[in-house]
Structures are given as C-alpha cells and as structure tokens.
C-alpha positions as CSV (number, residue, x, y, z in Angstrom):
1,M,127.0,-95.3,-16.0
2,G,127.2,-97.8,-13.2
3,R,124.8,-99.2,-10.9
4,H,125.6,-96.4,-8.0
5,D,124.6,-93.7,-10.2
6,F,121.2,-95.6,-11.2
7,F,120.3,-95.7,-7.8
8,S,121.4,-92.3,-6.9
9,K,119.5,-90.9,-9.7
10,Y,116.1,-92.1,-8.7
11,A,116.5,-92.0,-4.8
12,P,114.0,-89.6,-3.3
13,R,116.0,-86.5,-1.7
14,P,116.2,-85.9,1.9
15,G,114.1,-82.8,1.5
16,R,111.1,-84.4,0.1
17,L,111.1,-87.1,2.3
18,R,110.5,-85.5,5.5
19,F,107.6,-83.2,3.7
20,A,106.1,-86.3,2.9
21,I,106.6,-87.7,6.4
22,S,105.1,-84.4,7.8
23,R,102.4,-84.9,5.8
24,V,101.6,-88.3,6.7
25,A,101.8,-87.4,10.4
26,V,99.4,-84.5,10.3
27,L,96.9,-86.7,8.3
28,V,97.1,-89.5,11.1
29,L,96.8,-86.7,13.8
30,V,93.4,-85.1,12.2
31,I,92.2,-88.8,11.6
32,V,93.0,-89.4,15.6
33,V,91.3,-86.1,16.8
34,L,88.3,-86.8,14.5
35,A,88.1,-90.4,15.8
36,W,88.2,-89.2,19.4
37,I,85.3,-86.4,18.7
38,A,83.4,-89.1,17.0
39,I,83.7,-91.6,19.8
40,S,82.9,-89.1,22.4
41,I,79.7,-88.0,20.8
42,L,78.8,-91.6,20.7
43,L,79.6,-92.3,24.2
44,A,78.2,-89.3,25.7
45,P,74.8,-89.4,27.6
46,P,71.7,-88.0,26.0
47,P,71.0,-84.5,26.9
48,V,67.9,-84.7,29.8
49,A,65.1,-82.7,28.6
50,Q,64.5,-80.0,31.2
51,E,61.0,-79.6,31.8
52,L,59.1,-76.6,31.9
53,E,57.6,-75.5,35.1
54,T,53.7,-75.5,34.2
55,V,51.9,-72.7,35.9
56,P,48.2,-73.5,36.5
57,L,46.2,-71.0,35.0
58,V,43.4,-69.9,37.8
59,S,40.7,-67.6,36.3
60,E,39.1,-65.3,38.4
61,P,35.4,-66.1,39.2
62,T,33.4,-63.5,37.5
63,R,30.4,-62.2,39.4
64,D,27.3,-61.6,38.3
65,P,26.3,-58.0,38.1
66,L,22.5,-59.2,39.0
67,Q,23.8,-61.0,42.0
68,T,23.0,-59.9,45.3
69,P,25.9,-59.3,47.4
70,A,26.3,-61.1,50.0
71,S,24.9,-60.0,53.5
72,P,28.3,-58.8,55.8
73,T,28.6,-60.6,59.0
74,T,27.8,-59.0,62.4
75,T,30.8,-57.6,63.7
76,G,31.0,-55.5,67.1
77,P,31.1,-56.2,70.7
78,G,28.9,-58.7,71.9
79,V,26.0,-58.1,74.3
80,T,25.3,-59.3,78.0
81,V,21.7,-59.9,79.2
82,H,20.1,-61.6,82.2
83,V,17.7,-64.3,81.5
84,V,15.1,-65.0,84.1
85,G,11.7,-66.8,84.3
86,A,10.4,-69.8,82.7
87,V,13.7,-71.2,81.7
88,K,15.9,-73.8,82.3
89,K,19.2,-72.5,83.3
90,P,18.4,-68.8,84.1
91,G,21.5,-66.3,84.3
92,V,23.8,-64.2,82.8
93,Y,25.0,-64.8,79.5
94,Q,27.0,-63.1,76.8
95,L,26.0,-63.2,73.3
96,P,27.4,-61.9,69.8
97,A,26.3,-58.5,68.5
98,G,22.9,-58.9,66.7
99,S,21.5,-61.8,68.7
100,R,17.9,-61.7,69.5
101,I,15.5,-62.9,72.3
102,T,15.2,-66.3,71.0
103,D,19.3,-66.7,71.1
104,A,18.9,-65.8,74.7
105,V,16.7,-68.2,75.6
106,D,18.7,-71.0,73.6
107,A,21.6,-70.5,75.8
108,A,19.8,-70.6,78.8
109,G,18.8,-74.0,78.0
110,G,15.6,-73.4,76.2
111,L,12.0,-72.7,77.8
112,S,10.7,-74.7,80.6
113,K,7.5,-76.7,80.8
114,H,5.2,-73.7,81.8
115,A,6.7,-70.9,79.6
116,Q,4.1,-69.1,77.8
117,P,6.7,-67.7,74.9
118,Q,3.4,-66.3,73.0
119,L,3.5,-63.1,75.8
120,V,7.3,-62.4,74.6
121,N,8.4,-61.3,71.1
122,L,11.2,-64.1,70.3
123,A,12.7,-61.9,67.4
124,A,13.3,-58.8,69.3
125,K,17.1,-58.0,69.1
126,L,18.8,-58.0,72.3
127,V,20.6,-54.9,73.7
128,D,23.7,-54.7,76.3
129,G,22.5,-55.0,79.9
130,Q,19.0,-56.2,79.2
131,Q,16.8,-58.3,81.1
132,V,15.0,-60.8,79.4
133,I,12.1,-61.9,81.3
134,L,10.4,-65.1,80.2
135,P,6.6,-65.3,81.5
136,G,5.1,-68.6,82.6
137,T,2.9,-70.5,85.0
138,A,2.6,-72.2,88.0
139,P,2.4,-76.1,88.0
140,G,-1.6,-76.8,87.5
141,E,-2.4,-73.5,86.4
142,Q,-4.2,-73.1,83.1
143,L,-2.4,-71.5,80.7
144,P,-3.9,-68.6,78.8
145,S,-2.4,-69.4,75.4
146,A,-5.9,-69.1,73.5
147,Q,-6.7,-65.8,75.0
148,P,-5.1,-62.7,73.2
149,A,-3.0,-60.3,75.5
150,P,-5.0,-57.7,76.5
151,T,-4.6,-54.6,74.2
152,S,-4.2,-52.3,77.4
153,S,-0.9,-53.9,78.0
154,K,2.1,-51.5,78.0
155,I,4.6,-51.8,75.6
156,S,8.4,-52.4,76.6
157,I,10.5,-49.6,74.7
158,N,13.7,-51.8,75.2
159,N,12.1,-55.2,74.1
160,A,9.8,-53.9,71.5
161,D,11.0,-54.4,67.5
162,S,10.1,-51.8,65.2
163,Q,6.7,-53.1,64.3
164,T,5.6,-53.3,67.7
165,L,6.6,-49.7,68.2
166,Q,4.3,-48.4,65.2
167,E,1.3,-49.7,67.1
168,L,1.8,-46.9,69.5
169,P,0.3,-43.3,68.3
170,G,2.6,-41.1,66.5
171,I,5.0,-43.6,65.7
172,G,6.1,-44.6,62.2
173,P,8.9,-46.5,60.7
174,A,11.3,-44.0,60.4
175,L,10.8,-43.0,64.4
176,A,10.6,-46.6,65.3
177,E,13.8,-46.7,63.9
178,R,15.4,-44.0,65.7
179,I,14.4,-45.8,69.0
180,I,15.6,-48.8,67.9
181,D,19.2,-47.0,67.0
182,F,19.3,-44.9,70.5
183,R,18.8,-47.9,72.6
184,S,21.3,-49.6,70.4
185,K,23.9,-46.7,71.1
186,N,23.2,-45.5,74.6
187,G,21.9,-48.6,76.2
188,P,18.8,-49.8,77.4
189,F,15.9,-47.1,78.4
190,T,15.8,-46.4,82.4
191,S,12.6,-44.5,82.3
192,V,10.1,-43.4,79.7
193,E,11.1,-39.7,80.1
194,E,14.6,-40.9,78.2
195,L,12.2,-40.9,75.2
196,D,12.5,-37.0,74.7
197,A,16.3,-37.8,73.7
198,V,15.1,-39.6,70.7
199,S,14.9,-37.2,67.7
200,G,11.3,-36.3,66.6
201,I,9.8,-37.2,70.1
202,G,8.9,-33.9,71.6
203,P,7.0,-33.4,74.8
204,A,3.3,-33.7,73.2
205,L,4.3,-37.0,71.8
206,L,6.0,-37.8,75.0
207,S,2.9,-37.2,77.2
208,Q,1.1,-39.8,74.9
209,L,3.3,-42.1,74.9
210,S,4.0,-42.2,78.8
211,E,0.7,-43.9,79.8
212,L,1.5,-46.9,76.8
213,V,4.9,-47.7,77.4
214,V,7.6,-49.0,80.0
215,P,11.0,-49.3,79.8
C-alpha cells in the first residue's frame, strides 16, 4: 500500500465537506442574527410610560331636604316713578320690579333736610307710573314728628301696604292682597270708584270706603 492510498482513504469526501461548511454557515448566521437582536434591545430607548389622563371626580353637592329653598330673584319689567317733595333730586326714575318707596327715595338722592319720612310708608311697594310725594316743612317750621298722624287722614289705595289696607272697615288680609294685586297688574287706581273692579268689593263696601280712601 502506498502513501497515496493512505491519504485517499482518510481524506474527507467532497459531499461531507460541503455539508459541514453549510452547517457552520447556518450556525454563524444564527449567531449574527441573535447578536443583532440583542444589540438592538440593549441600545433601544426605554419605552415612555404613558400617563393616563386623570379626570377629577366632582361630587354633586347634596341638598338638605330641610333646607329652605332660596327665594327666587325678582324678574319682570321695571317700574317708572315720579319722586317729588322733600328729596334732594326730584325727578322721574326707573327702578327694578319689586322696588319699594325707600328705593325711590335713594334714587332721588335721599331725603332732604326738612323731610318728614314718618308720614310715608317707606316699605310700600312701588307700582309703575306712581308719583311718590315726600312731605316736608319749610325752613324754620317746627316738624310735627312727635305728634301722631291724625286718625281721620285718608289712606292712599295706591301707596298703602297690606297692613295699612287692613285698617279699613271690611278689608281683611285676603281682600288687601287682591287690591295690591289689582293695582300691580292694571296700574295705579285713578279713582276710588275703581275699587268696585276688585273681586270682593261690592257697592255697599265701596260706599263705606269712599270717605276713607283716596287714589
């Protein structure tokens, strides 16, 4: 047996060599891919945690069932009144609906030095078109503030409030409110005879009131 036969016997066959090279190539490729993936993961920036939008929870306030409901605000057209007499700035003024005589006095600059507010019910509600007269005295004249108003004075059905109207004979709380409602809806009374249009006031009661009231 010669030397050539020895190497030919133990030399790798070409098919096996190609197979071994293919396996090595595949293994190297797998290692490269895995290395690339690992490097990409290591070098990739950390994910930014997305903050969830927080919605504040606002609880609806509970209402106490025993709590008195808030009074509604006064709505509706205003009133135009003519303020004269013992005020600093007499004139015609427009005031919100529901205003009272004291509001008209304030709009007119307040009471003058010689005013007699005790002769006027400043708490009476105003009606549209009403003339508010503030009595006063001339300079040097003594104010009759210490003397009560004469009981025989007539009551103005346009300016009197419910309590004042109830001082009249035959006028109770319900009828007094009807008089006030009538003048609020239809304007001030122009004559005493217009009281006959108020429900509950007939000819007999009107005859009693005609000598006790004025428009």
